C-alpha positions as CSV (number, residue, x, y, z in Angstrom):
1,X,-32.2,-4.0,-6.6
2,X,-30.1,-1.9,-4.3
3,X,-31.0,-1.8,-0.5
4,X,-33.1,1.5,-0.3
5,X,-34.1,3.2,2.8
6,X,-37.5,5.0,4.3
7,X,-38.7,6.6,7.5
8,X,-41.7,5.1,9.1
9,X,-44.0,7.6,11.3
10,X,-45.8,5.7,14.4
11,X,-47.3,7.5,17.3
12,X,-45.7,5.9,20.1
13,X,-49.4,5.3,21.9
14,X,-50.5,3.1,18.2
15,X,-47.4,1.2,18.4
16,X,-44.0,2.5,19.6
17,X,-40.5,1.1,19.4
18,X,-40.8,-0.8,22.0
19,X,-43.7,-2.4,21.2
20,X,-41.7,-3.5,17.6
21,X,-38.8,-4.0,20.1
22,X,-41.1,-6.6,22.8
23,X,-42.5,-8.5,18.9
24,X,-39.8,-8.5,17.1
25,X,-41.4,-7.9,14.2
26,X,-45.0,-6.7,13.0
27,X,-47.3,-6.2,9.6
28,X,-47.1,-2.7,8.7
29,X,-51.0,-2.8,8.5
30,X,-54.1,0.1,8.2
31,X,-52.1,2.6,5.7
32,X,-54.4,4.0,3.8
33,X,-53.4,7.0,1.6
34,X,-52.2,6.3,-1.7
35,X,-49.3,7.0,-2.3
36,X,-47.5,5.3,1.0
37,X,-49.4,1.6,-0.5
38,X,-47.4,2.5,-3.7
39,X,-44.3,2.8,-1.4
40,X,-44.4,0.1,0.4
41,X,-45.9,-2.3,-2.5
42,X,-43.9,-1.0,-5.8
43,X,-41.0,-0.3,-4.0
44,X,-40.0,-1.4,-0.4
45,X,-38.2,-5.2,-0.9
46,X,-36.2,-7.6,1.9
47,X,-33.6,-6.0,3.5
48,X,-34.5,-1.8,3.0
49,X,-33.7,-0.1,6.1
50,X,-36.6,2.1,8.2
51,X,-35.6,4.5,10.4
52,X,-38.4,4.5,13.1
53,X,-40.2,7.8,14.3
54,X,-42.3,8.7,16.6
55,X,-45.5,11.4,15.9
56,X,-47.8,12.4,17.2
57,X,-45.7,12.4,20.8
58,X,-43.9,15.5,22.7
59,X,-40.5,14.5,22.0
60,X,-40.7,14.5,18.1
61,X,-37.6,12.1,16.4
62,X,-36.4,8.3,15.0
63,X,-36.2,6.1,17.8
64,X,-34.1,3.1,16.2
65,X,-34.1,1.2,13.2
66,X,-36.0,-1.5,12.2
67,X,-36.0,-3.6,8.5
68,X,-37.9,-4.5,5.8
69,X,-39.0,-8.5,6.8
70,X,-41.4,-9.6,4.4
71,X,-42.4,-8.6,0.5
72,X,-45.1,-6.7,-0.2
73,X,-48.6,-8.7,0.8
74,X,-52.2,-7.0,1.0
75,X,-53.6,-5.9,4.3
76,X,-54.9,-8.2,6.4
77,X,-57.3,-5.5,8.2
78,X,-59.2,-4.0,4.9
79,X,-61.0,-7.5,5.4
80,X,-61.9,-7.3,9.0
81,X,-65.2,-6.6,9.4
82,X,-65.0,-4.7,12.7
83,X,-61.6,-3.5,12.2
84,X,-60.7,0.1,12.2
85,X,-59.1,-0.1,8.9
86,X,-61.2,-2.4,7.6
87,X,-62.4,-1.4,3.8
88,X,-65.8,-3.2,2.6
89,X,-65.2,-2.0,-1.2
90,X,-61.6,-4.1,-0.8
91,X,-62.0,-7.5,-3.1
92,X,-59.7,-10.0,-2.0
93,X,-59.4,-11.4,-5.2
94,X,-57.8,-7.6,-6.2
95,X,-56.8,-6.0,-2.9
96,X,-56.8,-2.4,-2.3
97,X,-54.9,-1.7,0.4
98,X,-50.6,-3.8,0.5
99,X,-48.6,-3.9,3.2
100,X,-45.0,-5.1,4.2
101,X,-43.8,-6.8,7.6
102,X,-40.7,-4.9,9.3
103,X,-38.2,-6.3,11.9
104,X,-36.5,-4.7,14.6
105,X,-33.1,-3.8,14.7
106,X,-32.2,-0.8,17.4
107,X,-33.4,1.0,19.8
108,X,-31.2,4.5,20.8
109,X,-30.6,5.0,23.8
110,X,-31.7,8.7,23.2
111,X,-34.2,9.7,20.3
112,X,-32.1,11.7,17.7
113,X,-35.4,14.3,17.5
114,X,-36.8,16.7,15.2
115,X,-34.8,19.4,16.2
116,X,-31.5,18.0,15.6
117,X,-32.5,16.6,12.8
118,X,-33.2,20.3,11.6
119,X,-29.6,21.1,12.6
120,X,-27.9,18.9,10.8
121,X,-25.9,18.8,7.7
122,X,-27.2,16.6,5.5
123,X,-30.4,16.2,6.5
124,X,-32.2,19.6,5.3
125,X,-33.9,17.2,2.3
126,X,-35.8,15.1,4.3
127,X,-39.0,15.3,3.9
128,X,-40.4,14.6,7.7
129,X,-38.6,17.4,7.5
130,X,-41.1,19.5,5.0
131,X,-44.0,22.0,6.2
132,X,-46.9,20.4,5.5
133,X,-45.5,16.3,5.1
134,X,-47.7,14.2,6.7
135,X,-47.2,11.0,4.6
136,X,-46.2,8.3,7.4
137,X,-43.7,6.7,5.4
138,X,-41.3,8.7,3.1
139,X,-37.9,7.3,1.3
140,X,-34.5,8.7,3.1
141,X,-31.7,8.7,1.3
142,X,-28.3,5.7,2.0
143,X,-27.4,9.1,3.1
144,X,-29.8,10.6,5.6
145,X,-30.4,6.8,7.7
146,X,-26.4,6.9,8.0
147,X,-25.9,10.4,9.1
148,X,-29.5,9.4,11.4
149,X,-27.6,6.0,12.6
150,X,-24.8,7.5,13.8
151,X,-26.5,10.1,15.9
152,X,-28.3,7.2,17.7
153,X,-25.2,5.6,18.4
């Protein structure tokens, strides 16, 4: 399967690109949206490129890159009683929630801001720039990925 590309959104006070850089990799747990779950479970493969976007902050934008480093597997948080993402209706024999692991690749010295993205030719169709788009993970094209990586240098 050809490499695919994704934009992952995270609030920096929850888990920033700097946290990922420190940890090296993480399980992308806690997603409770079926469409996003399906992206991870059915579409993502090891090696897929990730743009790491900070949301709910003063400077919205892509702060670095990562890659999918482990294939889809059951999200462990759904079974942890007391975890805010615990799902008592999820059955360990047929898990409801899936996730992938991601590994840090690069932290940009300056973010590629949402405003810069809006003004850059070739990025007009990015889902993250669409009004009302609230999904935490969205597909991006190889061209969009490459443009943002170039802007991040």
